VOKE-205772 format. One record per residue (C-alpha): residue in three letters; y, x, z. Coordinates in steps of 0.001 Angstrom, whole numbers, padded with zeros to 6 digits, always signed. Layout:
ALAYXZ;...
//
This chain:
MET+058703+122561+095213;ASP+055831+124949+095910;SER+056192+128579+097022;ALA+055514+129966+093520;GLN+058348+127919+092026;SER+060674+128934+094875;ALA+059839+132604+094314;GLN+060498+132289+090586;ILE+063908+130704+091126;ASN+064842+133183+093872;GLY+063875+136010+091516;ARG+066637+134980+089098;ARG+069372+135210+091702;GLU+071742+138118+092060;GLN+073087+139113+095439;GLY+076702+138191+094666;ASN+079514+139105+097045;PRO+078944+139152+100809;PHE+080390+136101+102555;LYS+083834+137146+103771;CYS+086014+134635+105635;VAL+089690+135175+104843;ALA+092153+133553+107277;PRO+095594+134410+108724;TYR+094297+133817+112258;GLU+091356+134787+114423;LEU+088893+132808+116499;SER+090469+131415+119681;GLY+089734+129077+122549;ASP+086018+128410+122732;GLN+085479+129106+119009;PRO+084103+132645+119639;GLN+081360+131436+121975;ALA+080527+128571+119594;VAL+080039+130985+116681;GLU+078013+133350+118845;ARG+075681+130673+120182;LEU+075150+128959+116819;THR+074408+132305+115154;ASN+071950+133315+117842;GLY+070291+129919+117615;ILE+069696+130272+113870;GLN+068476+133842+114184;SER+066073+132889+116975;GLY+064539+130177+114776;MET+066023+127016+116325;ARG+065638+124182+113814;TYR+068107+121703+115340;GLN+071475+122535+116929;THR+074554+120412+117599;LEU+078187+121508+117569;LEU+079996+119022+119778;GLY+083579+119560+118686;VAL+086601+117374+119330;THR+089161+116577+116634;GLY+091666+119389+116211;SER+089465+122113+117716;GLY+088912+123966+114417;LYS+085318+123029+113624;THR+085647+124009+109947;PHE+086833+127504+110904;THR+083885+127814+113295;MET+081587+126745+110467;ALA+083110+129381+108158;LYS+082743+132178+110702;THR+079122+131186+111345;ILE+078383+131389+107605;GLU+080045+134811+107493;ARG+077897+136051+110369;LEU+074620+134720+108955;GLN+075195+135570+105240;MET+073024+132644+104092;PRO+073454+130118+101246;THR+074801+126961+102856;LEU+074729+123213+102319;VAL+077459+121157+104035;LEU+076683+117433+104046;ALA+079599+115002+104555;PRO+079508+111193+104935;ASN+081809+110414+101988;LYS+083589+111928+098983;THR+086913+112176+100794;LEU+085666+114295+103680;ALA+083507+116337+101297;ALA+086592+117121+099179;GLN+088606+118119+102261;LEU+085829+120408+103499;ALA+085342+121975+100064;SER+089075+122657+099776;GLU+089222+124287+103225;LEU+086096+126378+102659;LYS+087422+127588+099282;GLU+090479+128911+101094;PHE+088275+130641+103663;PHE+085924+132115+101009;PRO+088037+132991+097925;ASN+085512+135602+096709;ASN+082405+133442+097004;ALA+081069+130380+095191;VAL+082177+127214+097012;ASN+081060+124126+095092;TYR+081515+120370+095369;PHE+078573+118045+094665;VAL+079087+114282+094876;SER+078264+111253+092761;TYR+079976+111562+089388;TYR+080374+107835+088789;ASP+083899+106433+088601;TYR+082298+103043+088127;TYR+078683+102103+088694;GLN+077006+098750+088193;PRO+073264+099088+088887;GLU+070589+097321+086928;ALA+069640+094166+088836;TYR+067972+090782+088555;VAL+068893+087640+090512;PRO+065815+085333+090504;GLN+067707+082368+091987;THR+069887+082050+088876;ASP+067621+083909+086422;THR+070414+086415+085822;TYR+069722+089916+084527;ILE+072538+092437+084968;GLU+072317+095510+082773;LYS+073282+098909+084136;ASP+076828+099974+083331;SER+078637+103092+084464;SER+081399+105548+083722;VAL+081062+109244+084467;ASN+083901+111412+085785;GLU+083804+114480+083553;GLU+085513+116734+086082;VAL+083087+115844+088877;GLU+080161+116312+086494;LYS+081488+119804+085729;MET+081502+120626+089437;ARG+077933+119337+089828;HIS+076753+121624+087019;ALA+078741+124505+088511;ALA+076939+123958+091827;THR+073425+124008+090365;SER+074104+126946+088033;ALA+075585+128929+090935;LEU+072551+128197+093097;LEU+070261+129584+090391;THR+072279+132745+089707;ARG+073692+133994+093020;LYS+073121+133935+096766;ASP+076683+133700+098089;VAL+076905+129951+097512;ILE+078284+127139+099665;VAL+077742+123587+098408;VAL+079683+120747+100020;ALA+077894+117496+099163;SER+077765+113810+099944;VAL+074514+111868+100334;SER+074333+112079+096526;CYS+072363+115278+097147;ILE+069223+113283+098083;TYR+069090+111493+094697;GLY+066956+112822+091847;ILE+068596+115194+089337;GLY+065622+116662+087510;SER+063402+119661+088068;PRO+065162+122969+088827;GLU+062231+124743+087215;ASN+062747+122896+083901;TYR+066504+123394+084200;ALA+066075+127147+084659;GLU+063334+127541+082033;MET+065357+125750+079348;ALA+068400+127993+079926;VAL+069264+130605+077282;PHE+070025+134122+078522;VAL+072112+135810+075822;ASP+072304+139603+075925;ARG+074040+141851+073401;GLU+071152+144311+073710;VAL+068454+141690+073006;PRO+067870+140408+069435;LEU+068654+136714+068909;ASP+068888+134875+065597;ARG+071825+132486+065155;ASP+069666+129581+063972;GLU+067231+130049+066845;PHE+070211+129993+069241;ILE+071424+126703+067725;TYR+067973+125121+068069;ARG+067846+126205+071707;LEU+071245+124621+072348;ILE+070031+121329+070854;ASP+066918+121486+073031;MET+069236+121800+076038;GLN+070964+118565+074959;TYR+074145+120158+073615;ASP+075730+118137+070795;ARG+077092+119769+067674;ASN+080728+118883+067031;ASP+082546+121085+064534;TYR+085865+119261+064948;GLU+086577+118619+068634;LEU+084718+120513+071333;GLU+083984+118622+074517;ARG+081915+119702+077486;GLY+078257+119816+076531;SER+078908+120493+072832;PHE+079070+123418+070388;ARG+080427+124200+066925;VAL+079304+126592+064203;ARG+081627+128540+061902;GLY+079765+130995+059722;ASP+078177+133646+061938;SER+080082+132533+065046;VAL+079097+129834+067528;ASP+081440+128347+070138;VAL+079822+126670+073144;PHE+081588+124546+075767;PRO+079237+124531+078789;PRO+079593+121514+081119;TYR+080163+123787+084131;MET+083082+125824+082699;ASP+086755+125264+081933;ASN+086731+127584+078899;LEU+084614+128153+075780;LEU+082040+130862+075163;HIS+082378+132496+071731;PHE+079327+134242+070220;GLU+079478+136474+067106;PHE+076189+137155+065287;PHE+075219+139723+062652;GLY+071712+139004+061458;ASP+069562+138855+064569;GLU+072053+140808+066668;VAL+074628+139428+069098;GLU+077772+141426+068401;GLU+080202+139750+070780;ILE+080191+137416+073802;VAL+083692+136343+074764;GLU+085135+133694+077078;VAL+088014+131999+075237;ASP+090796+129811+076618;ARG+090076+126301+075319;ILE+093783+125544+074764;THR+095368+128783+073533;GLY+092293+130435+072012;GLU+093117+133688+073831;GLU+090368+135979+075040;VAL+089854+135676+078797;MET+086893+137962+079373;SER+084200+139838+077478;TYR+080546+139823+078586;ALA+077576+142077+077957;SER+075272+139147+078774;THR+075520+135601+080071;PRO+073243+132617+080750;ILE+073878+129233+079170;TRP+072589+126402+081330;PRO+071504+122998+079971;ALA+074058+120257+079277;SER+072110+117855+081490;HIS+070086+118267+084655;TYR+067450+116089+083037;VAL+066179+118370+080292;THR+062573+118022+079168;ASN+060739+119950+076475;ARG+058846+118155+073714;PRO+055341+118743+075137;SER+056411+117053+078380;VAL+057782+114076+076441;GLU+054507+113753+074498;LYS+052542+113829+077725;ALA+054872+111252+079270;LEU+054368+108894+076316;VAL+050640+108831+077002;SER+050959+108261+080763;ILE+053627+105535+080307;SER+051378+103731+077817;ASP+048460+103909+080246;GLU+050571+102505+083086;LEU+051881+099737+080821;ARG+048362+098685+079856;GLU+047238+098527+083493;ARG+050356+096623+084570;LEU+050015+094059+081760;GLU+046414+093372+082757;ASP+047501+092844+086354;LEU+050356+090470+085425;LYS+048197+088385+083091;LYS+045429+088233+085683;ASN+047932+086696+088136;GLY+049252+084192+085587;LYS+052618+085928+085100;LEU+052692+085572+081326;LEU+056490+085561+080966;GLU+056789+088731+083030;ALA+054016+090376+080997;GLN+055688+089530+077684;ARG+059066+090761+078937;LEU+057624+094043+080210;GLU+055668+094706+077031;GLN+058713+094156+074807;ARG+061049+096302+076887;THR+058634+099165+077491;SER+057374+099271+073904;TYR+060964+099617+072700;ASP+061597+102424+075206;LEU+058454+104229+074061;GLU+059590+104059+070438;MET+062994+105455+071390;LEU+061422+108275+073409;GLU+059087+109165+070584;THR+061699+109219+067839;MET+064905+110212+069665;GLY+063690+111918+072832;PHE+065687+109577+075066;CYS+066153+105887+075812;THR+068383+103613+077855;GLY+067275+103714+081473;ILE+065216+106865+080936;GLU+065542+107714+084646;ASN+063044+104947+085358;TYR+060396+107092+083656;SER+061359+110280+085528;ARG+058008+110451+087319;HIS+056182+110701+083999;LEU+058664+113167+082491;ASP+058545+115426+085570;GLY+054748+115207+085790;ARG+054878+113882+089355;GLU+052193+111800+091010;ALA+052833+108216+092171;GLY+054839+108245+095403;GLU+055775+111910+095082;PRO+059456+112501+095908;PRO+061900+113388+093111;TYR+063595+116736+092630;THR+067042+116867+094220;LEU+069859+119335+094831;LEU+067929+120606+097851;ASP+065235+122004+095549;TYR+067846+124161+093787;PHE+068260+126195+096979;GLY+064783+127459+096162;GLY+063039+127766+099510;SER+063591+128080+103223;ASP+066392+130648+103397;PHE+069470+128432+103597;LEU+071620+126834+106269;THR+072631+123163+106565;PHE+075635+121696+108384;ILE+075773+117895+108704;ASP+079387+116914+109343;GLU+080137+113714+111294;SER+076400+113528+111899;HIS+076631+110267+113866;VAL+077640+108655+110526;THR+075873+110865+107967;VAL+072354+110815+109451;PRO+072116+106979+109454;GLN+073448+107002+105874;VAL+070657+109318+104734;ARG+068114+107150+106566;GLY+069306+103945+104884;MET+069530+105093+101258;HIS+065849+104773+100391;GLU+065310+101183+101543;GLY+068556+099937+100022;ASP+067614+101383+096638;ARG+064006+100170+096814;SER+064779+096513+097565;ARG+066695+096123+094291;LYS+064032+097837+092183;VAL+061140+095871+093699;THR+062733+092703+092282;LEU+062986+094301+088832;VAL+059327+095376+088944;GLU+058046+092027+090185;HIS+059775+090134+087351;GLY+058667+092397+084517;PHE+061858+094345+083869;ARG+060425+097692+084907;LEU+057085+099431+085413;PRO+056044+100203+089018;SER+056761+103893+088350;ALA+060469+102995+088382;LEU+060149+102846+092175;ASP+059646+106632+092139;ASN+063137+107108+090716;ARG+064654+106981+094177;PRO+066504+108909+096868;LEU+064537+110887+099414;ARG+063226+109243+102558;TYR+064536+110827+105740;ASP+061216+112519+106521;GLU+061211+114042+103019;PHE+064816+115139+103529;GLU+063876+116831+106799;GLN+060952+118653+105188;ARG+063354+120300+102720;ILE+065903+121451+105306;PRO+064819+124573+107223;GLN+067539+124548+109920;PHE+070142+121926+110898;ILE+073510+122219+112623;PHE+074854+118733+113420;ILE+078636+118493+113852;SER+080229+115564+115672;ALA+082516+114677+118555;THR+080022+111922+119427;PRO+076501+112959+118364;GLY+074031+110134+117768;ASP+070888+109454+119765;TYR+068766+111206+117151;GLU+070817+114413+117306;GLU+070759+114365+121101;ARG+066986+113883+121102;VAL+066017+116631+118646;SER+068673+119297+119314;GLU+067365+122436+120959;GLN+070902+123544+121779;THR+074250+121728+122079;VAL+077300+123950+121633;GLU+080632+122580+122844;GLN+084003+123205+121247;ILE+086490+121300+123362;ILE+089662+123407+123375;ARG+092426+122587+120860;PRO+094597+125561+119833;THR+097614+123165+119861;GLY+097119+122510+123569;LEU+097071+118705+123177;LEU+095130+116930+125913;ASP+092761+114027+125784;PRO+094622+110926+127052;GLU+094709+109588+130595;ILE+092530+106485+131121;VAL+093610+103557+133299;LEU+091352+100651+134326;ARG+092838+097150+134673;PRO+091164+093762+135392;THR+090764+091262+132542;LYS+092586+088550+134517;ALA+096011+088130+132931;GLN+095215+091075+130638;VAL+097443+089746+127874;ASP+100463+089414+130192;ASP+099869+092899+131563;LEU+099507+094243+128030;LEU+102799+092599+127016;ALA+104637+094433+129810;GLU+103051+097759+128806;ILE+103968+097194+125156;GLN+107597+096530+126024;ASP+107745+099771+128030;VAL+106224+101849+125216;VAL+108417+100247+122525;SER+111516+101053+124554;ARG+110613+104759+124085;ASP+110262+104282+120297;GLU+106495+104809+120424;ARG+103622+102718+119066;VAL+100635+100814+120458;LEU+097097+100182+119195;VAL+095160+097224+120609;THR+091429+096761+119963;THR+089750+093355+120244;LEU+086199+092133+119647;THR+086705+089532+116891;LYS+088910+088912+113855;LYS+090022+085588+115275;MET+091112+087151+118542;ALA+093021+089872+116652;GLU+094919+087288+114621;GLU+095633+085022+117611;LEU+096838+087937+119767;THR+099123+089048+116941;ASP+100586+085531+116701;PHE+101149+085497+120466;LEU+102945+088846+120407;LEU+105125+087712+117524;ASP+106066+084585+119507;GLN+107091+086874+122362;GLY+109429+088816+120122;VAL+107140+091810+119657;LYS+106886+093231+116156;ALA+103125+093234+115576;ASN+100527+093159+112818;TYR+096729+093062+112631;LEU+094155+095062+110709;HIS+090525+094181+110022;SER+087916+094246+107246;ASP+089488+091361+105303;ILE+092531+093550+104622;GLY+092253+095433+101309;THR+092515+099203+100948;VAL+096049+099246+099565;GLU+097349+096832+102203;ARG+095535+098777+104925;VAL+097272+102038+104044;GLU+100615+100256+103795;ILE+100165+098684+107255;LEU+099480+102094+108810;ARG+102563+103566+107118;GLU+104748+100722+108387;LEU+103410+101261+111915;ARG+104412+104918+111794;MET+107834+104118+110331;GLY+108551+101550+113026;SER+108579+098460+110805;PHE+106443+097045+113597;ASP+105369+098508+116943;VAL+101916+097098+117730;LEU+098791+097155+115577;VAL+095931+094891+116633;GLY+092474+095585+115213;ILE+088752+095406+115814;ASN+087367+098771+114801;LEU+090194+101289+114589;LEU+087808+104243+114294;ARG+088150+104916+110584;GLU+088034+108578+109584;GLY+091483+109998+108992;LEU+093348+107523+111248;ASP+095969+110060+112299;LEU+098879+108343+114096;PRO+100832+110775+116295;GLU+103443+108075+117080;VAL+100816+106097+119036;SER+101061+106810+122767;LEU+099129+103800+124114;ILE+095753+102357+123210;ALA+094673+099121+124901;ILE+090966+098225+124814;LEU+090503+094540+125616;ASP+087200+093376+127118;ALA+086049+096978+127445;ASP+083043+095903+129546;LYS+081450+093822+126776;GLU+078583+096129+125796;GLY+077777+096326+122081;PHE+078496+098358+118976;LEU+082284+098168+119433;ARG+082087+099048+123132;ASN+079277+101617+123273;LYS+079940+105136+124490;ARG+080512+106617+121032;SER+082910+103895+119919;LEU+084859+104184+123156;ILE+085118+107974+122921;GLN+086242+107739+119298;THR+088820+105063+120153;ILE+090138+107081+123100;GLY+090503+110072+120787;ARG+093064+108177+118685;ALA+095565+108721+121521;ALA+094951+112485+121638;ARG+097598+113036+118958;ASN+100490+112315+121334;VAL+101409+114386+124376;SER+102069+111135+126322;GLY+098840+109495+125221;ARG+097298+106876+127533;VAL+094387+104470+127277;ILE+094157+101205+129233;MET+090710+099632+129523;TYR+090742+095977+130549;ALA+087434+095267+132302;ASP+086033+093555+135393;ASN+083050+095894+135577;VAL+082551+099526+134709;THR+079649+099644+132272;ASP+077475+102690+131670;SER+079231+103245+128349;MET+082639+103088+130001;ARG+081601+105482+132738;ILE+080234+107999+130237;ALA+083373+107747+128066;ILE+085725+108070+131053;ASP+083832+111010+132553;GLU+083578+112806+129207;THR+087293+112355+128489;ALA+088212+113594+131968;ARG+085959+116610+131549;ARG+087485+117527+128196;ARG+090991+117005+129579;HIS+090300+119290+132529;ILE+088948+122059+130268;GLN+092021+121895+128016;MET+094436+121858+130968;ALA+092813+124980+132445;TYR+093055+126759+129093;ASN+096714+125752+128647;GLU+097613+126993+132131;GLU+095794+130283+131646;HIS+097503+130983+128301;GLY+100903+129434+129027;ILE+100609+126754+126337;GLU+102967+123766+126453;PRO+101406+120794+124594;LYS+103665+119154+122023;THR+103161+116104+119834;ILE+102657+117141+116214;ARG+104973+115006+114092;LYS+103827+114615+110514;ALA+105946+113446+107600;ILE+105598+109765+106744;SER+104944+109199+103065;SER+105888+106044+101224;ILE+103087+103976+099695;MET+103829+101178+097275;ASP+106982+099705+098720;GLU+106683+096835+096255;LEU+103956+095291+098395;SER+106687+094080+100710;GLU+108301+092317+097740;GLY+105225+090156+097208;LYS+104198+091574+093832;SER+100617+091324+092648;ALA+098245+094279+092597;GLN+098445+094403+088780;GLU+102256+094482+088853;ILE+102172+097222+091446;SER+099612+099297+089604;THR+101812+099491+086493;SER+105130+100076+088226;LYS+107238+103206+088024;ALA+107868+103016+091759;LEU+104190+103639+092346;ALA+104468+106937+090494;ASP+107421+107901+092683;ASP+105513+106995+095834;ILE+102497+108992+094740;ALA+104731+111996+094224;LEU+105938+111685+097800;LEU+102508+110912+099199;GLY+100662+113895+097835;ARG+097627+114157+095596;ASP+095025+114545+098376;GLU+096060+111374+100174;VAL+096127+109336+096952;LEU+092653+110627+096086;ARG+091505+109419+099504;MET+092855+105967+098626;ILE+090998+106078+095307;ASP+087767+107101+097054;SER+088149+104214+099484;LEU+088610+101765+096606;GLU+085533+103186+094893;GLU+083473+102802+098082;GLN+084486+099129+098269;MET+083650+098794+094582;ALA+080170+100211+095161;GLU+079607+097845+098092;ALA+080681+094857+095986;SER+078420+095998+093162;GLU+075427+096334+095475;ALA+076138+092813+096734;LEU+076097+091670+093069;ASP+079766+090639+093310;PHE+080672+092247+090015;GLU+083986+090447+089517;THR+085299+091986+092713;ALA+083795+095352+091709;ALA+085565+095202+088341;HIS+088891+094312+090014;LEU+088550+097242+092428;ARG+087641+099501+089519;ASP+090865+098519+087733;GLN+092911+099326+090833;ALA+091236+102720+091183;VAL+091764+103501+087481;SER+095445+102568+087753;LEU+095958+104902+090681;ARG+094045+107694+088976;ALA+096181+107294+085846;LYS+099302+107773+087950;VAL+097867+110818+089723;GLU+096879+112425+086422;SER+100293+111597+084872;THR+098852+109777+081901;ASP+099278+106371+080324;GLU+097090+103703+081925;ASP+095751+102561+078554;ASP+094779+106136+077753;ALA+093053+106438+081106;LEU+091084+103264+080471;ALA+090193+104391+076948;ARG+088988+107737+078278;LEU+087019+105940+080948;LYS+085201+103911+078306;ALA+084648+106966+076133;THR+082985+108892+078957;SER+080984+105894+080083;ARG+077203+106137+079645;ARG+074854+103252+079610;GLY+071316+104151+080514;SER+071125+107438+082346;THR+072313+110978+082497;MET+068681+111830+081910;GLY+069197+110964+078246;THR+070868+113225+075731;ARG+074580+112888+075144;LYS+073990+111951+071528;ASN+075711+108722+070484;SER+076280+107821+074138;GLY+079524+106077+073230;LYS+077746+103755+070797;HIS+075552+102284+073500;ARG+078331+100934+075653;ARG+078774+097184+075505;ARG+082359+096193+074949;
//
């Protein structure tokens, strides 16, 4: 976005309320110095800073206080939907009088368009959209265009194209009771913004007309907007409760934002038709010149049909593949994304768990491109489809004025570019990082067995990390033969079983959990007092400094936490991890002594999760059982939503790997859980899922979207 566009968007914004952090406690430990240094760094123009904060040190509160000090619109980027939801929830509590929004992918189910040349298999795009998440996405963009006190918590979805903010803002209707507006003109404007007329049942993105009154249900609101007209005058603008019909609030004026982020006026569509036709002609000549007659025929048929649909209806299936033409972008020019809605250089960006998030952002572009190149080469899409893509990392960087990376183990990139690293080591709870003991690998299993027996006698738990799946399974078998209650956990274990295994560990159904990579976010096991790292001196991904520090941190939940590293040599990674843990432990001990804090293990309630797993029932039997509903009630909505997000992540991975049977099975599990959470019948949930499903793209109008779904 150029400076003129940024100025135009910024000119529409109102000041809003000042950022005010509301909390029942004040900054403590080393939080005050962290806020001070980060604030000074931003104000002095530092582009890259890192907040090195350990788990439990209150990094989110530090983030909130920094936002309050700087009074800047803020983007918080998280590595997945689960962490994004947690951050958004916490920040909403800290900023009740400001706009805190949640922006993640709105797909409950997504099967990308793909072609498998080996089997000559074409897979059509199929998806279902979560209406509630879509509402929050619209709320985020509308807030960014109308006020300055905005915090958006997003996943990497924010680097994918969502349409031009300039078109989005220009197409909006600003209704004012003092400004003349004809009812029919208002209706035409709503249709141009891709609202559907429905005089019987209002859904988000639709409107109804009753005489001189018009009711509009914007996609970013929970209630309706009721407009009363008299001639060319607007007599009344009222927000109405969608259920009871009661008046909630009266307005003197209000904007109505488009029903889709991908709105395009008719002149732009006409222009796009010409440029698409020109590209098609050039591409057909190239394919025929290279003897690819089948590909040429396929491309001509598909594109000609799309052109007819665009000309007559204004949309077509897969319209996002023509986004470059509709936006008027040049070949290779990056798409518009959420970042463009911030409208310039005056905003702040936090990247949470940066050691995970930064590599994710880097990898999105190539992963998306490889699939589309195959479609282009075999005549399913024009080359311009390659410009419907996520941002490259260099393009992402160009759009972010100032970064604050947040991680307990910053990556090499963050360490290289950061102009300042701010530490936040002290935990208000007083819990210490664990003691680390080095033992030789000779007879490591026998030594481990003795340690396990000692820990189990105190009714505490043990985590053991190995290097391979086979070793994890064989060690578990050995421990079972020795009378130790043990289980293993690795990537072959499904999401539901994984959560159940962790619950059983906490409950004491078994005492030892053997795994490969026990670093998953949210692995919170206060009952674990011993972590054993086998073959700690085998350098690699599982034994580098970051993995070791993260693994050691799993024992920081228990006041008696210890870590035993079995190694014959002390590698550089081990030395760094040991020294860093000792340093953090010393800092916390000094703080505890100075303030008279006695560390105590924080015991959390253990929630039941699908007890029927232990009875050997199938996933389908479990998903429809009443016991599952009872367990969900005990577990809590947030934790169940984390399970659903995990299932959806596995579904997306299976879909990208073209394993659509597995993706469909995972989708069914996620839908079943969601039906229980929302207290509705599973059949109704599935029916609603199909009804909200959209083939093609959100760039198209909502009209007749249900008719396009293949049953």
